[in-house]
C-alpha positions in Angstrom: 31.2 -25.9 -41.2 32.5 -28.1 -38.4 31.5 -25.5 -35.7 27.7 -25.8 -36.4 25.7 -26.5 -33.4 22.5 -28.5 -33.2 21.2 -32.1 -33.4 21.4 -34.4 -36.3 18.3 -36.0 -37.8 19.4 -39.4 -36.4 19.7 -38.0 -32.9 16.2 -36.5 -33.1 14.8 -39.8 -34.4 16.4 -41.8 -31.6 14.8 -39.4 -29.0 11.4 -39.7 -30.6 11.7 -43.5 -30.7 12.6 -43.6 -27.0 9.6 -41.3 -26.1 7.4 -43.6 -28.1 8.6 -46.7 -26.3 8.1 -45.0 -22.9 4.5 -44.0 -23.9 3.7 -47.5 -25.1 4.7 -48.8 -21.8 3.0 -46.2 -19.6 -0.4 -45.8 -21.4 -1.8 -49.2 -20.5 -0.9 -48.7 -16.9 -2.5 -45.3 -16.8 -5.7 -46.8 -18.3 -5.8 -49.6 -15.7 -5.3 -47.0 -13.0 -8.2 -44.9 -14.3 -10.5 -48.0 -14.3 -9.4 -48.8 -10.7 -10.1 -45.2 -9.7 -13.5 -45.3 -11.3 -14.3 -48.6 -9.4 -13.2 -47.1 -6.1 -15.4 -44.0 -6.8 -18.4 -46.3 -7.6 -18.0 -48.2 -4.3 -17.7 -44.9 -2.3 -20.8 -43.6 -4.1 -22.7 -46.8 -3.2 -21.7 -46.3 0.4 -23.0 -42.8 0.3 -26.3 -43.9 -1.3 -26.6 -46.6 1.5 -26.1 -44.0 4.2 -28.5 -41.6 2.5 -31.1 -44.3 2.3 -30.8 -45.2 5.9 -31.2 -41.5 6.8 -34.1 -41.1 4.4 -35.8 -44.2 5.9 -35.4 -43.0 9.4 -36.6 -39.5 8.8 -38.7 -38.9 5.7 -39.7 -42.5 4.9 -41.8 -42.8 8.0 -40.1 -46.1 8.6 -42.1 -47.6 5.7 -40.3 -46.8 2.4 -36.9 -46.0 1.0 -36.4 -43.4 -1.7 -36.7 -44.9 -5.2 -34.7 -42.1 -6.9 -31.4 -40.3 -6.6 -32.6 -36.9 -7.8 -33.6 -34.2 -8.7 -33.1 -31.8 -5.9 -36.5 -30.2 -6.4 -38.3 -33.4 -5.4 -38.4 -34.0 -1.6 -39.0 -37.7 -2.1 -35.6 -38.2 -3.6 -32.2 -38.5 -1.9 -31.0 -35.3 -3.6 -34.2 -33.5 -2.7 -33.4 -34.2 1.0 -29.8 -33.0 0.6 -28.4 -36.4 1.3 -26.3 -36.9 -1.9 -24.5 -34.4 -4.2 -25.8 -33.2 -7.5 -23.3 -35.2 -9.6 -24.5 -38.5 -8.1 -28.2 -37.3 -8.3 -27.8 -37.2 -12.0 -27.3 -41.0 -12.1 -23.7 -40.9 -13.5 -20.4 -40.3 -11.8 -16.8 -41.2 -12.6 -17.6 -43.4 -15.6 -20.3 -45.3 -13.7 -24.1 -45.2 -14.1 -26.2 -45.5 -10.9 -29.8 -46.7 -10.4 -32.0 -47.2 -7.4 -35.1 -49.3 -6.9 -37.1 -49.4 -3.7 -40.0 -51.2 -2.1 -41.6 -51.1 1.3 -38.7 -51.5 3.7 -36.2 -52.6 1.0 -34.0 -50.9 -1.6 -31.3 -51.7 -4.1 -28.7 -49.4 -5.7 -26.6 -50.6 -8.6 -23.6 -49.1 -10.3 -22.4 -50.3 -13.7 -19.7 -49.0 -16.0 -21.1 -46.5 -18.5 -21.0 -48.3 -21.8 -20.8 -51.8 -20.3 -18.3 -53.8 -18.4 -14.8 -53.2 -19.6 -15.1 -49.6 -20.8 -14.8 -47.5 -17.7 -14.4 -50.3 -15.2 -14.2 -54.1 -15.1 -16.8 -54.8 -12.5 -20.3 -53.7 -11.6 -21.5 -53.2 -8.0 -24.7 -53.2 -6.1 -25.9 -52.6 -2.5 -29.1 -53.5 -0.9 -30.9 -52.7 2.4 -28.4 -54.9 4.4 -25.5 -52.6 3.4 -23.4 -55.4 1.8 -21.8 -54.2 -1.4 -21.6 -56.9 -4.0 -19.0 -57.0 -6.9 -19.7 -58.9 -10.1 -17.9 -59.2 -13.4 -21.2 -59.0 -15.3 -24.0 -56.5 -14.7 -25.6 -56.7 -11.3 -29.1 -55.3 -11.7 -31.7 -54.1 -9.2 -35.0 -55.8 -9.7 -38.5 -54.9 -8.6 -38.9 -54.7 -4.9 -35.2 -53.9 -4.2 -33.7 -57.3 -4.9 -30.3 -57.7 -6.5 -30.2 -59.8 -9.7 -27.0 -61.4 -11.0 -24.1 -63.1 -9.4 -21.7 -61.2 -7.2 -19.3 -61.5 -4.3 -19.3 -59.4 -1.2 -16.5 -57.0 -0.9 -14.8 -55.9 2.4 
């Protein structure tokens, strides 16, 4: 019986415990990386919305009004309808963030907040207005009537 090959139960338990410890260390880092990736995607999407709004204002808006909606693609008064943003962003949600746009004559505001609230898919909310400056806030930044940003936020580079 001394020539039996294989692992003992103790050896298998040690390996399982080591794998559990490694997973316990790695999972929080992976979740933090996912939140950071969601935030980077939200900022990039806001830059896309800003560029699309400027293009819409210069061409379709007759230099009087920005688009007040992201989609659908069948409506030529929206950013998606003009082919300025992709279909994922036109739906109002992308990479764990929910997007909204309000517009008035000559002004607009686009906001992005983590789906499910701050802390779930990201730790910050973001907004951009007609001036192109993207603001970051720990609480929800909201776009009010007439394209004004409501809430406290700091400009990001």
